[in-house]
ZALOKOL-201175 format. One record per residue (C-alpha): y, x, z; residue number from 1. Coordinates in steps of 0.05 Angstrom, whole numbers, padded with zeros to 5 digits. Layout:
@Y->Y | X->X | Z->Z | i->NUM
...
***
This chain:
@Y->02644 | X->04896 | Z->02664 | i->1
@Y->02658 | X->04879 | Z->02591 | i->2
@Y->02697 | X->04821 | Z->02562 | i->3
@Y->02658 | X->04760 | Z->02540 | i->4
@Y->02678 | X->04707 | Z->02490 | i->5
@Y->02690 | X->04660 | Z->02549 | i->6
@Y->02739 | X->04708 | Z->02582 | i->7
@Y->02775 | X->04719 | Z->02516 | i->8
@Y->02778 | X->04644 | Z->02504 | i->9
@Y->02813 | X->04634 | Z->02572 | i->10
@Y->02869 | X->04682 | Z->02552 | i->11
@Y->02880 | X->04656 | Z->02482 | i->12
@Y->02946 | X->04627 | Z->02458 | i->13
@Y->02911 | X->04581 | Z->02407 | i->14
@Y->02848 | X->04541 | Z->02422 | i->15
@Y->02816 | X->04473 | Z->02410 | i->16
@Y->02868 | X->04418 | Z->02418 | i->17
@Y->02927 | X->04465 | Z->02409 | i->18
@Y->02982 | X->04438 | Z->02364 | i->19
@Y->03036 | X->04483 | Z->02334 | i->20
@Y->03092 | X->04467 | Z->02287 | i->21
@Y->03123 | X->04526 | Z->02249 | i->22
@Y->03192 | X->04517 | Z->02218 | i->23
@Y->03213 | X->04576 | Z->02175 | i->24
@Y->03257 | X->04605 | Z->02121 | i->25
@Y->03236 | X->04656 | Z->02070 | i->26
@Y->03264 | X->04708 | Z->02024 | i->27
@Y->03285 | X->04687 | Z->01955 | i->28
@Y->03240 | X->04708 | Z->01897 | i->29
@Y->03300 | X->04718 | Z->01852 | i->30
@Y->03356 | X->04768 | Z->01867 | i->31
@Y->03403 | X->04768 | Z->01808 | i->32
@Y->03475 | X->04785 | Z->01822 | i->33
@Y->03501 | X->04719 | Z->01792 | i->34
@Y->03450 | X->04676 | Z->01827 | i->35
@Y->03456 | X->04628 | Z->01885 | i->36
@Y->03398 | X->04600 | Z->01921 | i->37
@Y->03378 | X->04549 | Z->01972 | i->38
@Y->03335 | X->04589 | Z->02020 | i->39
@Y->03260 | X->04577 | Z->02017 | i->40
@Y->03245 | X->04528 | Z->02074 | i->41
@Y->03176 | X->04512 | Z->02101 | i->42
@Y->03142 | X->04472 | Z->02155 | i->43
@Y->03069 | X->04478 | Z->02174 | i->44
@Y->03027 | X->04443 | Z->02226 | i->45
@Y->02966 | X->04476 | Z->02257 | i->46
@Y->02915 | X->04439 | Z->02301 | i->47
@Y->02857 | X->04475 | Z->02335 | i->48
@Y->02791 | X->04440 | Z->02321 | i->49
@Y->02734 | X->04489 | Z->02336 | i->50
@Y->02730 | X->04546 | Z->02386 | i->51
@Y->02678 | X->04602 | Z->02386 | i->52
@Y->02672 | X->04600 | Z->02311 | i->53
@Y->02652 | X->04672 | Z->02305 | i->54
@Y->02700 | X->04708 | Z->02350 | i->55
@Y->02757 | X->04659 | Z->02341 | i->56
@Y->02785 | X->04589 | Z->02334 | i->57
@Y->02789 | X->04547 | Z->02271 | i->58
@Y->02851 | X->04504 | Z->02259 | i->59
@Y->02869 | X->04453 | Z->02206 | i->60
@Y->02936 | X->04426 | Z->02185 | i->61
@Y->02986 | X->04420 | Z->02129 | i->62
@Y->03040 | X->04461 | Z->02094 | i->63
@Y->03106 | X->04437 | Z->02063 | i->64
@Y->03156 | X->04481 | Z->02027 | i->65
@Y->03219 | X->04477 | Z->01983 | i->66
@Y->03259 | X->04530 | Z->01945 | i->67
@Y->03315 | X->04527 | Z->01893 | i->68
@Y->03351 | X->04582 | Z->01855 | i->69
@Y->03409 | X->04574 | Z->01807 | i->70
@Y->03433 | X->04629 | Z->01761 | i->71
@Y->03501 | X->04628 | Z->01727 | i->72
@Y->03521 | X->04675 | Z->01671 | i->73
@Y->03593 | X->04662 | Z->01652 | i->74
@Y->03606 | X->04590 | Z->01630 | i->75
@Y->03554 | X->04592 | Z->01574 | i->76
@Y->03489 | X->04596 | Z->01611 | i->77
@Y->03460 | X->04567 | Z->01674 | i->78
@Y->03390 | X->04553 | Z->01697 | i->79
@Y->03360 | X->04521 | Z->01758 | i->80
@Y->03290 | X->04535 | Z->01784 | i->81
@Y->03262 | X->04487 | Z->01836 | i->82
@Y->03195 | X->04493 | Z->01871 | i->83
@Y->03164 | X->04443 | Z->01920 | i->84
@Y->03095 | X->04453 | Z->01951 | i->85
@Y->03053 | X->04410 | Z->01996 | i->86
@Y->02980 | X->04411 | Z->02017 | i->87
@Y->02925 | X->04421 | Z->02069 | i->88
@Y->02911 | X->04487 | Z->02102 | i->89
@Y->02860 | X->04518 | Z->02148 | i->90
@Y->02875 | X->04574 | Z->02197 | i->91
@Y->02831 | X->04624 | Z->02233 | i->92
@Y->02855 | X->04655 | Z->02299 | i->93
@Y->02810 | X->04714 | Z->02319 | i->94
@Y->02804 | X->04725 | Z->02394 | i->95
@Y->02815 | X->04800 | Z->02387 | i->96
@Y->02885 | X->04785 | Z->02359 | i->97
@Y->02906 | X->04738 | Z->02415 | i->98
@Y->02938 | X->04744 | Z->02483 | i->99
@Y->02972 | X->04693 | Z->02527 | i->100
@Y->03036 | X->04701 | Z->02485 | i->101
@Y->03012 | X->04730 | Z->02418 | i->102
@Y->02972 | X->04693 | Z->02366 | i->103
@Y->02954 | X->04727 | Z->02299 | i->104
@Y->02921 | X->04685 | Z->02245 | i->105
@Y->02901 | X->04678 | Z->02173 | i->106
@Y->02921 | X->04614 | Z->02136 | i->107
@Y->02887 | X->04589 | Z->02073 | i->108
@Y->02913 | X->04529 | Z->02035 | i->109
@Y->02908 | X->04490 | Z->01971 | i->110
@Y->02978 | X->04469 | Z->01952 | i->111
@Y->03002 | X->04418 | Z->01902 | i->112
@Y->03062 | X->04452 | Z->01870 | i->113
@Y->03117 | X->04415 | Z->01833 | i->114
@Y->03159 | X->04462 | Z->01790 | i->115
@Y->03223 | X->04445 | Z->01753 | i->116
@Y->03265 | X->04489 | Z->01707 | i->117
@Y->03331 | X->04467 | Z->01675 | i->118
@Y->03368 | X->04508 | Z->01624 | i->119
@Y->03439 | X->04497 | Z->01597 | i->120
@Y->03442 | X->04551 | Z->01542 | i->121
@Y->03457 | X->04515 | Z->01477 | i->122
@Y->03424 | X->04567 | Z->01432 | i->123
@Y->03361 | X->04572 | Z->01474 | i->124
@Y->03298 | X->04563 | Z->01433 | i->125
@Y->03254 | X->04543 | Z->01492 | i->126
@Y->03250 | X->04475 | Z->01524 | i->127
@Y->03311 | X->04463 | Z->01567 | i->128
@Y->03278 | X->04419 | Z->01618 | i->129
@Y->03208 | X->04437 | Z->01643 | i->130
@Y->03172 | X->04398 | Z->01696 | i->131
@Y->03102 | X->04417 | Z->01716 | i->132
@Y->03050 | X->04405 | Z->01769 | i->133
@Y->02992 | X->04450 | Z->01787 | i->134
@Y->02946 | X->04466 | Z->01845 | i->135
@Y->02958 | X->04534 | Z->01876 | i->136
@Y->02918 | X->04572 | Z->01929 | i->137
@Y->02959 | X->04597 | Z->01988 | i->138
@Y->02938 | X->04657 | Z->02030 | i->139
@Y->02982 | X->04681 | Z->02088 | i->140
@Y->02974 | X->04730 | Z->02146 | i->141
@Y->03016 | X->04708 | Z->02205 | i->142
@Y->03032 | X->04720 | Z->02278 | i->143
@Y->03071 | X->04682 | Z->02329 | i->144
@Y->03099 | X->04705 | Z->02395 | i->145
@Y->03112 | X->04654 | Z->02450 | i->146
@Y->03172 | X->04664 | Z->02495 | i->147
@Y->03153 | X->04604 | Z->02537 | i->148
@Y->03091 | X->04559 | Z->02537 | i->149
@Y->03122 | X->04515 | Z->02483 | i->150
@Y->03171 | X->04558 | Z->02443 | i->151
@Y->03165 | X->04622 | Z->02402 | i->152
@Y->03178 | X->04657 | Z->02336 | i->153
@Y->03131 | X->04670 | Z->02278 | i->154
@Y->03126 | X->04713 | Z->02216 | i->155
@Y->03081 | X->04705 | Z->02155 | i->156
@Y->03066 | X->04751 | Z->02097 | i->157
@Y->03033 | X->04722 | Z->02035 | i->158
@Y->03049 | X->04663 | Z->01991 | i->159
@Y->03066 | X->04593 | Z->02015 | i->160
@Y->03135 | X->04582 | Z->01985 | i->161
@Y->03161 | X->04653 | Z->01996 | i->162
@Y->03126 | X->04720 | Z->02003 | i->163
@Y->03158 | X->04732 | Z->02072 | i->164
@Y->03174 | X->04676 | Z->02121 | i->165
@Y->03205 | X->04680 | Z->02190 | i->166
@Y->03220 | X->04623 | Z->02237 | i->167
@Y->03208 | X->04585 | Z->02302 | i->168
@Y->03143 | X->04557 | Z->02330 | i->169
@Y->03139 | X->04495 | Z->02373 | i->170
@Y->03075 | X->04487 | Z->02412 | i->171
@Y->03058 | X->04418 | Z->02439 | i->172
***
C-alpha cells in the first residue's frame, strides 16, 4: 500500500492554520580583525494558508532583520554599517520533506532594506554619511526540528539579513 497525499498530510509538521515564529541570529558578513558587530538578528512569522498545493503547503508571513558592524582602524578611521530589512514572505513546505518533528521549506520574500553607512576618516573622498532604501528579493532554504509540539530549532541558508541563520521556533 503506497502513501497518499492525505496520509502525508496527516504526518506533516506544517499545515493549513499552523503558525510559527522563528527568532534567529546570523553570521556577520564582515570579519575584519578590528571590527565589532551587533549580531544579525531576525524574526519571521509563517502562517499556513493552503494545503495540497502540489505536494505541499503554502504559507505566508513576514520577515524582520537587523545587523550592524563597526570597524575601527587606530583613532583615525571608523565606519559603521547598519542594515535593517522588513517585508512579506511566502513559504513552501513540501510533504516529502516533512515528518511529525521535521519541516523543511523554501522562503521567498520581497524586503524593504534600509542601509546606512557612516565614515569618520577626514581625508576620505567619498560621502561620509550614506543612507539608502531599496527593495531586495530574499530567498532562503530552511528546516526546523520540533523537540515538543510548540518548541524547536531552525536553520536557514540564503539571504534574509545574514547568509546563515540559526535560532528557535515557536509553534502556536
